[in-house]
C-alpha positions, 0 to 999 in steps of 0.5 A: 482493506489493506493498502496492498489489496487496494492497489491490486484492485485498482491496478489489475494485471500487475504482480503483487511484488510490483505493487509492493515495490511501488508502495514501498517507495513511499515508505510503507513497508512490510507489515504496514502494506498488509495492515488494514488502512484504518489502522495506519497512522495519519502519516502512513495514510498520507504516504499511501495516498501519494503512492 
């Protein structure tokens, strides 16, 4: 499951674009948002947790 998929699942009713913006504010952009979380670096995972 990617960071974007997780956010959409946890916060239903929000647009994908809004979720992408929220994740992006913490430094996870583009490819990293749709990459499986198990493939993210430790730093990227930490940033996602703060999002």
